[in-house]
Structures are given as C-alpha cells and as structure tokens.
ChimeraX commands (.cxc) that place a marker at each C-alpha (Angstrom):
marker #1 position -6.09,15.70,-2.02 radius 0.5
marker #1 position -7.02,14.71,1.70 radius 0.5
marker #1 position -10.58,14.01,0.27 radius 0.5
marker #1 position -8.84,11.45,-2.26 radius 0.5
marker #1 position -7.80,9.48,0.78 radius 0.5
marker #1 position -11.04,9.55,2.43 radius 0.5
marker #1 position -12.72,8.46,-0.89 radius 0.5
marker #1 position -10.21,5.58,-1.21 radius 0.5
marker #1 position -11.08,4.42,2.30 radius 0.5
marker #1 position -14.74,4.39,1.68 radius 0.5
marker #1 position -14.29,2.47,-1.64 radius 0.5
marker #1 position -12.13,-0.09,0.23 radius 0.5
marker #1 position -15.14,-0.73,2.73 radius 0.5
marker #1 position -17.41,-1.48,-0.22 radius 0.5
marker #1 position -15.08,-3.99,-2.09 radius 0.5
marker #1 position -16.67,-7.43,-2.50 radius 0.5
marker #1 position -14.63,-10.51,-1.41 radius 0.5
marker #1 position -14.20,-11.86,-5.04 radius 0.5
marker #1 position -12.82,-8.54,-6.11 radius 0.5
marker #1 position -10.53,-8.29,-3.22 radius 0.5
marker #1 position -9.27,-11.99,-3.81 radius 0.5
marker #1 position -8.66,-11.27,-7.50 radius 0.5
marker #1 position -6.68,-8.09,-6.66 radius 0.5
marker #1 position -4.26,-9.84,-4.34 radius 0.5
marker #1 position -3.67,-12.60,-6.81 radius 0.5
marker #1 position -2.97,-10.27,-9.55 radius 0.5
marker #1 position -0.53,-8.50,-7.42 radius 0.5
marker #1 position 1.17,-11.82,-6.15 radius 0.5
marker #1 position 1.34,-12.74,-9.84 radius 0.5
marker #1 position 2.86,-9.48,-11.23 radius 0.5
marker #1 position 5.47,-9.53,-8.43 radius 0.5
marker #1 position 6.29,-13.11,-9.34 radius 0.5
marker #1 position 6.52,-12.34,-12.94 radius 0.5
marker #1 position 8.51,-9.07,-12.68 radius 0.5
marker #1 position 11.87,-10.20,-11.68 radius 0.5
marker #1 position 14.18,-7.53,-12.74 radius 0.5
marker #1 position 14.11,-3.60,-12.69 radius 0.5
marker #1 position 10.82,-1.58,-12.62 radius 0.5
marker #1 position 11.64,2.14,-12.29 radius 0.5
marker #1 position 13.51,2.81,-9.22 radius 0.5
marker #1 position 12.80,-0.73,-7.82 radius 0.5
marker #1 position 14.46,-3.96,-8.37 radius 0.5
marker #1 position 12.34,-7.17,-7.94 radius 0.5
marker #1 position 13.71,-10.37,-6.83 radius 0.5
marker #1 position 10.99,-12.93,-6.18 radius 0.5
marker #1 position 8.47,-11.50,-4.08 radius 0.5
marker #1 position 11.09,-8.90,-2.59 radius 0.5
marker #1 position 11.07,-5.34,-3.79 radius 0.5
marker #1 position 14.32,-3.55,-3.34 radius 0.5
marker #1 position 14.10,0.31,-3.34 radius 0.5
marker #1 position 16.91,2.36,-4.44 radius 0.5
marker #1 position 17.94,4.92,-1.80 radius 0.5
marker #1 position 16.71,7.98,-3.49 radius 0.5
marker #1 position 13.69,10.26,-3.09 radius 0.5
marker #1 position 11.56,10.20,0.03 radius 0.5
marker #1 position 9.76,7.26,1.83 radius 0.5
marker #1 position 6.75,7.29,4.10 radius 0.5
marker #1 position 7.29,4.32,6.33 radius 0.5
marker #1 position 4.16,2.72,8.07 radius 0.5
marker #1 position 4.33,-0.21,10.63 radius 0.5
marker #1 position 2.16,-2.43,12.83 radius 0.5
marker #1 position -1.36,-0.94,11.75 radius 0.5
marker #1 position -3.00,-4.35,12.64 radius 0.5
marker #1 position -5.87,-3.55,10.48 radius 0.5
marker #1 position -6.57,-0.11,11.61 radius 0.5
marker #1 position -8.08,1.51,8.66 radius 0.5
marker #1 position -8.62,4.92,10.27 radius 0.5
marker #1 position -4.84,5.06,11.35 radius 0.5
marker #1 position -3.87,4.34,7.71 radius 0.5
marker #1 position -6.25,7.11,6.39 radius 0.5
marker #1 position -4.83,9.42,8.95 radius 0.5
marker #1 position -1.21,8.83,8.18 radius 0.5
marker #1 position -1.88,9.10,4.52 radius 0.5
marker #1 position -3.69,12.35,4.90 radius 0.5
marker #1 position -1.18,13.93,7.35 radius 0.5
marker #1 position 1.85,12.93,5.16 radius 0.5
marker #1 position 0.16,14.12,1.96 radius 0.5
marker #1 position 1.20,11.05,0.52 radius 0.5
marker #1 position -0.94,10.89,-2.45 radius 0.5
marker #1 position 0.59,14.56,-3.62 radius 0.5
marker #1 position 4.16,13.35,-2.73 radius 0.5
marker #1 position 3.65,10.17,-4.58 radius 0.5
marker #1 position 3.66,12.11,-7.85 radius 0.5
marker #1 position 7.25,12.84,-7.14 radius 0.5
marker #1 position 10.03,10.46,-6.12 radius 0.5
marker #1 position 8.19,9.28,-2.97 radius 0.5
marker #1 position 7.46,5.80,-2.04 radius 0.5
marker #1 position 5.19,4.14,0.45 radius 0.5
marker #1 position 6.71,1.26,2.64 radius 0.5
marker #1 position 4.80,-1.06,5.08 radius 0.5
marker #1 position 6.68,-2.67,7.68 radius 0.5
marker #1 position 5.35,-5.22,10.04 radius 0.5
marker #1 position 1.64,-6.27,10.90 radius 0.5
marker #1 position -0.31,-4.07,8.69 radius 0.5
marker #1 position -3.29,-6.49,8.28 radius 0.5
marker #1 position -3.29,-9.38,10.69 radius 0.5
marker #1 position -5.95,-8.24,13.00 radius 0.5
marker #1 position -8.58,-5.74,13.47 radius 0.5
marker #1 position -11.85,-5.24,11.97 radius 0.5
marker #1 position -10.64,-3.63,8.65 radius 0.5
marker #1 position -7.52,-5.79,7.92 radius 0.5
marker #1 position -8.85,-6.59,4.42 radius 0.5
marker #1 position -9.47,-2.96,3.67 radius 0.5
marker #1 position -5.98,-1.94,4.91 radius 0.5
marker #1 position -4.53,-4.48,2.38 radius 0.5
marker link #1:1,2 radius 0.2
marker link #1:2,3 radius 0.2
marker link #1:3,4 radius 0.2
marker link #1:4,5 radius 0.2
marker link #1:5,6 radius 0.2
marker link #1:6,7 radius 0.2
marker link #1:7,8 radius 0.2
marker link #1:8,9 radius 0.2
marker link #1:9,10 radius 0.2
marker link #1:10,11 radius 0.2
marker link #1:11,12 radius 0.2
marker link #1:12,13 radius 0.2
marker link #1:13,14 radius 0.2
marker link #1:14,15 radius 0.2
marker link #1:15,16 radius 0.2
marker link #1:16,17 radius 0.2
marker link #1:17,18 radius 0.2
marker link #1:18,19 radius 0.2
marker link #1:19,20 radius 0.2
marker link #1:20,21 radius 0.2
marker link #1:21,22 radius 0.2
marker link #1:22,23 radius 0.2
marker link #1:23,24 radius 0.2
marker link #1:24,25 radius 0.2
marker link #1:25,26 radius 0.2
marker link #1:26,27 radius 0.2
marker link #1:27,28 radius 0.2
marker link #1:28,29 radius 0.2
marker link #1:29,30 radius 0.2
marker link #1:30,31 radius 0.2
marker link #1:31,32 radius 0.2
marker link #1:32,33 radius 0.2
marker link #1:33,34 radius 0.2
marker link #1:34,35 radius 0.2
marker link #1:35,36 radius 0.2
marker link #1:36,37 radius 0.2
marker link #1:37,38 radius 0.2
marker link #1:38,39 radius 0.2
marker link #1:39,40 radius 0.2
marker link #1:40,41 radius 0.2
marker link #1:41,42 radius 0.2
marker link #1:42,43 radius 0.2
marker link #1:43,44 radius 0.2
marker link #1:44,45 radius 0.2
marker link #1:45,46 radius 0.2
marker link #1:46,47 radius 0.2
marker link #1:47,48 radius 0.2
marker link #1:48,49 radius 0.2
marker link #1:49,50 radius 0.2
marker link #1:50,51 radius 0.2
marker link #1:51,52 radius 0.2
marker link #1:52,53 radius 0.2
marker link #1:53,54 radius 0.2
marker link #1:54,55 radius 0.2
marker link #1:55,56 radius 0.2
marker link #1:56,57 radius 0.2
marker link #1:57,58 radius 0.2
marker link #1:58,59 radius 0.2
marker link #1:59,60 radius 0.2
marker link #1:60,61 radius 0.2
marker link #1:61,62 radius 0.2
marker link #1:62,63 radius 0.2
marker link #1:63,64 radius 0.2
marker link #1:64,65 radius 0.2
marker link #1:65,66 radius 0.2
marker link #1:66,67 radius 0.2
marker link #1:67,68 radius 0.2
marker link #1:68,69 radius 0.2
marker link #1:69,70 radius 0.2
marker link #1:70,71 radius 0.2
marker link #1:71,72 radius 0.2
marker link #1:72,73 radius 0.2
marker link #1:73,74 radius 0.2
marker link #1:74,75 radius 0.2
marker link #1:75,76 radius 0.2
marker link #1:76,77 radius 0.2
marker link #1:77,78 radius 0.2
marker link #1:78,79 radius 0.2
marker link #1:79,80 radius 0.2
marker link #1:80,81 radius 0.2
marker link #1:81,82 radius 0.2
marker link #1:82,83 radius 0.2
marker link #1:83,84 radius 0.2
marker link #1:84,85 radius 0.2
marker link #1:85,86 radius 0.2
marker link #1:86,87 radius 0.2
marker link #1:87,88 radius 0.2
marker link #1:88,89 radius 0.2
marker link #1:89,90 radius 0.2
marker link #1:90,91 radius 0.2
marker link #1:91,92 radius 0.2
marker link #1:92,93 radius 0.2
marker link #1:93,94 radius 0.2
marker link #1:94,95 radius 0.2
marker link #1:95,96 radius 0.2
marker link #1:96,97 radius 0.2
marker link #1:97,98 radius 0.2
marker link #1:98,99 radius 0.2
marker link #1:99,100 radius 0.2
marker link #1:100,101 radius 0.2
marker link #1:101,102 radius 0.2
marker link #1:102,103 radius 0.2
marker link #1:103,104 radius 0.2
marker link #1:104,105 radius 0.2
view
C-alpha cells in the first residue's frame, strides 16, 4: 500500500489547474449540500462532525509539505486503515505555504 501513497503524490504533481479548481469547487458544493448524517459523520454547513468511534490519524501544520504528508500516510498505513473505521483529520495550516500547497490539498 505504500506505493499507492507515492502514486497518489505523483498524480497530485501532474494535476492541471482547471482540474484542481473543479475538484475544490465540487467538494465545497457537496459539503454545502450535505447537511445531515453521512455514515459516521454529521455535516452542518461546512463543518464535519466525527463520531467518537474507531481510530483517527490527525495531521497538523503541513504548510504545503507534500513529502511530509506522504511520509505520514505511509508510516501510519492510512490507506489500509481507511478501509476499517479510521478517519483522516487535518488540523491547522496544511496548505497555506510551501511549494506544494495545492498538491497537499
């Protein structure tokens, strides 16, 4: 699974601006439309509340550091754990600076 994380990071480096903008707009629209419950999540406006069950991988202050994000996802085996009851939570500044801010998003 570690190679899957590297593959995802490489694909992020190739994304075109228009595609990135579309994905962000789609995600924003979905969060806005999805008030209510979705699986173990409650969505209120743009806030996603996570039920206190399962496991969480919490990442903070990446500042656009794609290499660190890749390392964290590999070391935590997140892709394998995500198939179970594990969520990924970003706190703080994950894409506000750095050469790869867009790719981290």
